[in-house]
N, C-alpha and C positions, 0 to 999 in steps of 0.2 A: 269345590275340590280343585287344588292346583293340578294343572296338566303338565306332563313332560312328554314332548314329542320327539321321536327319534325316526328319522327320515332315510330310507334307502332310495336314492334318486336314479339309480342306473349304474352303468350305462346300458343301451340297448346291447343286446347280443353278447352279454358278459354275465351268463349264469343267472340272470334275473328270474327267468321261468323256474329254474331249478330251486332257487331260494324261495320263491313264492309258493309253488306247490307244497313244499315241505313245511313252510310256516303255517299255511292253511291246514295241513294235515295234523300238525301238532299245536294248533292255536289254543286248545283247551289245557294242554299241559304247559305252555307258556304262561297262560294266565294263572293257572293254579299254583305253580311253582315259583314263578318270578314276577307276578302281578304285572304282566305286560299284556295289553290288548292288541292283537294283530289286526291291521286292516289292509286288505290287498287291493289289486287293481279292479276286481269285480264291484267293490264298493266305492273306490276312489274315482274311477273313470266316469260314472254317470253323475257324479256329484257336482256342486258348484265349484269345487276345487278342480276337479277333472276338466270342466268346461272352461275354467280360467287358464290353465296351462295349454289347453289345446288352442285357445284363441291367441294365447301369447306366442305360440311357436309359428303360427301363421301370420303374425304382424297385425292382428286385428283389434289390439288394445293400445294403439298408439295415441288415441285420444284420452287426455287425462281424466275427464269426467267418466268415460266408460271403464277405464282402468280402475279408478277408485271405487266405482259402484260394484264391479267385480270383486274386489278385495273385500268390501263391506258383506257381500253374499257369503264369501268363503268364511269370514269370521263368525257369521250368524250360524253358518252350518256347523262349524266346529263346536260353538257353544251349545248348539242344540243336541248334537249327536254324541259328544264326548265329555260332557260336564260332569258325569260321574264316573270317568276313568282316570285313574292316575297316571299310568305310563303307557303310552300309545305308540306303537310301532307301525309306520306307514312305509309300504314297499311298493313303488309304481315308477318305472322308467319314463312314463309319460310327463313326470315333472319336468324332465329335460327336453320334451317335445317329441319328435319323431325321428326316424331314421334316414329320411331322405337328405343325405349330406349334400347332394348336388343343388338342393333348393337353399340349404344354409350357406353353401359356398365354403364349407369345412365342418368341423365337428363342434356342434352345438354354439354357434357364433353369437347366440342371443343369451348366453349363461349370465350375464350381468343382469338382465331382466328377470330371469328365473330366480336368481339370488335375492334381488329386491323383492319379488313378489313373496318368496318364502319368509323373508324377514318381516314383511307387513302383515302377512296372514297369521303367522305363528307367534310373531313378537318374541317376548322373553321366555315363552314356553318351548321354543326350539332349543333342544339340548345338543343334539348332534346330527350330522349329515354323513352318509357313507356313499362314496363314490368308487365303483369297481372299474378300474380301467384296463385296456386291453391294447397290445401292441398295435400300432396305427395301421399297418398294412393289412393285418388280419382283420381289424375292425372295419376298415373301409369295405373289404371284400364281403363280410358278413352283412353289413348294411346294404350292399347292392343286392345280395341274394334275397334279402327281405322284400326288396322293391319288386323282383320277380315274382315272389310269392304273393304278393298284393296286387298282382296282375298289371304291373307297369310294364309295358313292352319298351324298355330302354337298354341299350347296349352298355357293356361296361365301360367303353371309351366315352360314351356320351355322359355317363354317370360321374366319371372321374374329371372330365375335361372342366367342369364347373367347380371343382374342389381346389381351393387355393392351399398350396402346401405350407403356407405361413400361418394357416388357421386350423392346424391339426394338433396342436399342443394341449396335453392334459394339464400342464401346469398353468397355462393361461386360463383354463376353465376352472380349476380349483381356486385359483386366486380370486375369482369372483365371489367367492362364499367367505363367511366368517372364519378366520383362521383357526381360532380355538375350538370351533364346532366341527371342522372338516376333518374327515378320516378317509383314508385311501388304502385300498387293497388291489394287488394285481390279479386279474382273473386268471392267469396261467398257473398260478400255484395251486389250483385245483388239480392239476395233473400230478403234482408232487405229493399231495395229501389226501387226495379223495374227496368225494362230494360231502360225505358226512362231517369230516373235520372242517371242510370249507364252510359249510353252513354254520356249524358251531362257532367258527372263527369270526364270520361276518356279523353275527348277531352279538356275540361277545364284544367285538370291537365297537360296534355301534352303540350298544347300551351301557357299556362298562360293568356288565354283569356276567359272571362266568356261566355260560350256556353250555349244556351237554344234552342235547335230545336223546331219549332213550328209544330204542326200537330201530326198525329198518328205515333207511333214507331212500326215497325214490329219486333215481338219477337216470342217466342214459339219454336217450334221444328225447327229451320232453319238448324241445322247440327245434325240429331238424330243419334243414335248409334244402333247396333244390340241389341235386347232383349236376354235374356239368352237362350231361345228356339232357337232363329236365330242363335246364336253362335254355339250351339250344331249341328243344321241342316247344317250349312256351313261347319264346320270342318269335319262332317261325309260324305257329299256328293261331295265336290269339288274335293278331291283327286281321286274320281271315274271317273271324266269326263276329256276329252282331254283339254289340256291347253288353247286352242283357245276358248273354249266354257265356260270357268269358269267364266269370268267377267260378261258375260250376265246372266248366271245362278244365280250368286250371287246377281245381282241387282234384280232379281226377287224375291229372297229369302228376301232381304232387304225391298223391297216394301211391303211384307206381314208380316214380323216378326222383324220390328224395335221396338224401345221402345215407339213408338207412340201407338202401338196397345198392346203391351205386356209388363210386368215389365222389367225395366232396369236390365241388367246382373250385378251381383256382385260376386267377386271372393275371396278376402281376408276375412278371418274370423274376428269377432268382436275384438278377442284378437290381431290378427296381425295388424288390424288397429290402435288399441291402442298403440301398440309397436312402430309402425312407427311414430304416431303422437307424442309420448314421445320423440322418438330419434331425431325429427326434431324440436321440440318445441323451444329450445333455439335459433337456427339459424332463425327460422321463426320470432320470436319476434324481434331479432336483426335486421332482414331485414326491418321490418315495422318501427322499431325505427330509424335506421341509415338513411334511405331515407325519414324521416320526413312524412311518410304517416299519423301517427296519428295526427300531427300538421296541415296538410292540411285538413283532414276530420274534425277536431275540428272546424278549422276556417270556414267551410261552414256549420256547424250546424249538422254534422254526427257523433258526439261523441257516442251516444247511439247505433247507427247502427253498428258502428266498434266495439263497445264493445261486441255486441251480436255475431258478426262474429267471432271475436277472440275466444269467450267463446265456440262457437259451434264447431268451425272447427280447431283451432290452438293451444290453450293453456288455461290454467287456470289463467294466468296472464291477468288481465282486462285493459281496456283502461286507467283508472285513475292511475294506476301504471306505464304504459308507459310513461305517461305525466309528472312523477316526474322529469324526466330529461328535462332541458330547452335546452340542447345542444346535437345536434346529434353527433353520433360517426363518425369519419372520418377515 
């Protein structure tokens, strides 16, 4: 049987958990009504594909022989597991690696290696890729909070000192992937349209099938972060404990001091946020324009919502200015 693969690659901290929890919940409906088999992180992460992209993110596949052998194992896994499935939707932000931006020195600076791996593993069976982007200063803060959640006792200044501001462009990341297959949605539009419509939107855009999940959508704090107080307590106490006790203690701290119970931590000053927004503005708008995000959302009646999202989070350039161009940049 001919396979068609549709891949949601992330980004981290951009509603991936909300999307995956609900896709898992409605996977039977997705298969029955739309002939789409959903495969999530629980299946991908321990597979040869998960192992490949983990090694890739850590720079462990620099040797051509090891890289090619890993690709072969991934292909064999696909053939063995999905030969009887026609349409397969994969969702796992691990395709892009990890959220330790301080190690990358930017946002997914190895994206060209990710793109090459996807091309070699899935070949012509790869139909489309969905990347959910997020305004850079918010994304950086969220990735930092994930480090604290993972028991890494590093200050925000230490985390950001290693991030090159010239390497935080979503445009440069998307340009690593095949143009015709790449689709982009801004995370922040979820605040304008709600979780239910956001999930329908993401899956519809990725698969080119009109998706409308019936029933209640799980949303809310599916993947909460540490609060500002929680971060302070974690950074002060974990280094005092033996390494083997830190994870369990951090879990206790997190259960009591997450942003569910206390205000979400914020680290950049308003001026710094505005500087980052200004520096990224042109590339962010080019990203939405180049991959026809504005045309897709306009076509399904979300022009106003995208306009509000751009105005609040990305740029002073509004939707109607984007749509003056009838042709996308290639």
